[in-house]
N, C-alpha and C positions, 0 to 999 in steps of 0.2 A: 596470382596475379602481382607482377611486380611494376609498382610504380602506375601513376594514372588513378582515375576517379572511378571509384566503386559504381558500377552498372546498377540498374535495378534489380535485375535477378540475383546479384550478390549481397544485396543489402541484406541486414538482419530482418527486416519486416518481411521479406519475400520467405521466409522460413517458417512464417506460421501456417498452420495445417488446418483448415477450419473442419476436415472430416475427422480427425483426430483429435480436436479440441473437442467436439459434440460427444465422440464416444468417453472421452474424461470426464466432461461436464454431466454426462447422462449416467455415469456409475460412481463415481466420486462425490460429484455434487448432493446426490441426493443422502448418501452417508453422513456428510458433513451437515446437511442440514438437519437430519433427524438427530444427529448427536448433539447439537447444539442449538436445538429448536431454534434454527436461524431465520431472522426475518430481515427482508432488504426492504425498506420502504422508502416510495416516492421517487422510484425508477424511473419515472417518466419525466423528472427533473433534467436528464440528461438530454440536450438538443438531439431531434431526431436525425439528423443530417449534420455533417462538416465535423470537422477537427474539434476535440473539447477535452480538456486536461482536468481529470478527476484527482483531486487533492486530498487524501485521506490520512486520517490517523493509523498508527499501525499497532498491531497487538498480537500478544501470544507468546513471544519469545521465538524461538528456533522454528518450533512448529506451529507457526502464524496460519489460521483458518480464512484470513481477510479474502485472498484473491480467490479460494474456491468458494467462498459466500458471494462475493460479489460478482464474478465473471457469470456463473450461471444465472445468475438472476436477469443480467445485462442480456446475454443471448436468449432468455427465453422472451423477454420485451422486445428485441430489434432481430433476432434472427441473426444467421451466421455470414451473411455478408458484407459484413462491419465488424472488423475486430476490433478486440480490445488488447493492446500491447501493456504489459506490466514492465515498468523499467526496473532492472533488479541490478544490486553489488556484482561488480565483475567477479568476485568469489565465488558465488554459486555456480558459475559456469565451467569450474576447475575442476568439478565432480564428475562422475558417471552419467550424471542428469543432465548434461551440457545440451545434448540434442534433442530429449524430451521437452526441455523447458522451452528451448526457442520454437519447437513446432507447436506449442501453446501459445506462444505469444509473447514470452518473457523476453525482454532485449537488454542488453548491457545498459546501463544509464549514461547517458552523454547528451548534449545539447543537439547533437547531429541527428541521433536516432531519433529523439522525440521530435525535433523537427520533422525529418522526413517521415516519422508517423503521423503526425497531426496534419501535414499538409496532403496527405492522402485520403483525408477525410475521416481516420480510424479516431477512438478512444484513446487516450493515453491514461493509465493509472500510475501515480506515484504516491510514494510514502515519504516524504521529505524527511521525517526524524529517521528512517530508518531502523536500525539494531537500537539506535539510541533510545528510540520511542517504544520500540516493541518490547524492551526490557526496561521500562519506566516501573518503579515499586508498586505493588498493590495498591497498596495504601495512597497511593498518587495516580490511580487508573484513571481520573477523571481531569486528567489535564492535558490540554494541547501544548506541546513541546516539541518543534522541529530542530532544537538545537542551533538555531540562530542561521540556518540553511535557507537560502532565499532564492537560488536557484531556478526552483519551480516558475516563479513570476516571471523572471526573465526568459523563460522558456514560453509563457504562454503570450507574453507581448511580442515577442519576436516572431511566433507563428500565426498572432492576430486570431486566437483562439478564446473563447470564454474557460475562466476556471469555474469547475464543479466543484465546490467542498463538500466533503463527505464525512461523515463520524459514525464510530462503532463502540458500542460499549458491549462489555460482557468478556473480552479475550484475557484481560489479565486476571480473570478470576478462574482461567483454567488450569492454573497452580499458584502457590504464592510466590510472588517474585518480589525478592527481600531488597535487593540492592543492583544497580548498574556496576557497582564494582570500580568506579573511574580512579579512585584512590590506590585501589590494589594494582589496576593495570600499569598505573603511572610508577607505583613503588617497584614493581617487579621489572620496568624498564619495556613493557611490551608497547608502550606507545612508539618505539622507534621502528616497530613493525607494522604501524599503521592499526593496532589494536588499542583502541581508546576505552574499552568497557571491558569488563571482566565477571558478568553477572552471576549471582547467585540466586537459588530458588529453592523452594522446597514443594515437593510432590509425591507423586504415584507412579512408579513403585520404587524408587531409588532414593526418596528421602531428599535430603541435602544434595544439590549439582551444581558445579561451577561450571556452567557451560555444558559439560558432559558429564554423564550421560542424560541427555534430555528426558525428562519424565512424560509421562502420556498426559495430554489433556483431558482434565475433568469435563462432564459433559456442561459446562456453564452456557447458560443461555445468551445469545449474542443477537443484537440488534443492531443493524447499519441502515442509516437514513442517509440519502441523498436529499443535499439542499439546493435552494434555487441558484442557478449559473450566475456568475459574476462576469458582466461585459467590461473589461478592465478600462478600454478606452472610452467607454460609454460614461463610466463612473468618475474616472481620474483623468480624464484627458489626454491628447494625443503625445505627452512626454512623463506618463507617470513615473511617480516617485515608487522605487523598487521598495523601500521600506515602509511605506505608507499602505501599499496595496498587501504586502504581507502582513502586517499588521491587521489590517481588515480581515483577512481572510481568517486568521486565527481567533478573531474576536466572535466573526460569524460562528465558527465551528466551536468555538469555547461556550456559548449560548448554548448552542443546539445539546451539546455534551451534557452539561449541567441539568438542562431540562429531561434529558434521558434517563441521568442518574435520578433525578425527583421520582420518576416515574417507577424505577425498580424497587420493588420491595425487600427483596432478599438477595445476598450474594448467590452465585452459581444458579438460584433458582430462577432469580429474573424477578 
């Protein structure tokens, strides 16, 4: 199609395949849940109808299990009539999994795509911190840090939907994340190619890894907790300050993450 607006049938959201998603959730979901003894708490905090923006921290590096833990729990609770769309960096669509990801409801992160999904009544899952968050050092695992990104707030405001803060703990124990490598990326000039980090980690079976090869995740126990939704307009007025909303969301998430950390007895074992 050359020129003109994209029709509903051509939009990325139309590529979600509920039958295929159920097949994957029923096969891969239980494996990941068993491996990580994963728990998803308070999934009922997601509004039962209408669009909602689920905002979560991101963990586990390249082999993050976040989506495969959250999405099956959502579908178990709400069924497959209402999709979960996950916003993803454009780079993940450049490989052979492009078609598979889109059928699972992963859509390219953009304001337009998020608005389309939210206006359709879907749930949109976003990790504002992206790779910067998922590669945070293990010794800083209980820190909410979106690297200054606040676009998710504007997305929620423009779509008129609640923000549902969600926190997860345990993913940074799937291997020992040493550093994001910001300094190394700058020194090697990788920032010119939009690579802001060059993370280093230590794990099994490859030992020290600088992005590649990715080590296999240890069976760390992962707990995900869905917090109470935030009605942005009701709390901050008709013309909310984006930075103020972002600070509040992060504060709520940080408080919850610290509480989960206090409940955790041992690394990996949970």
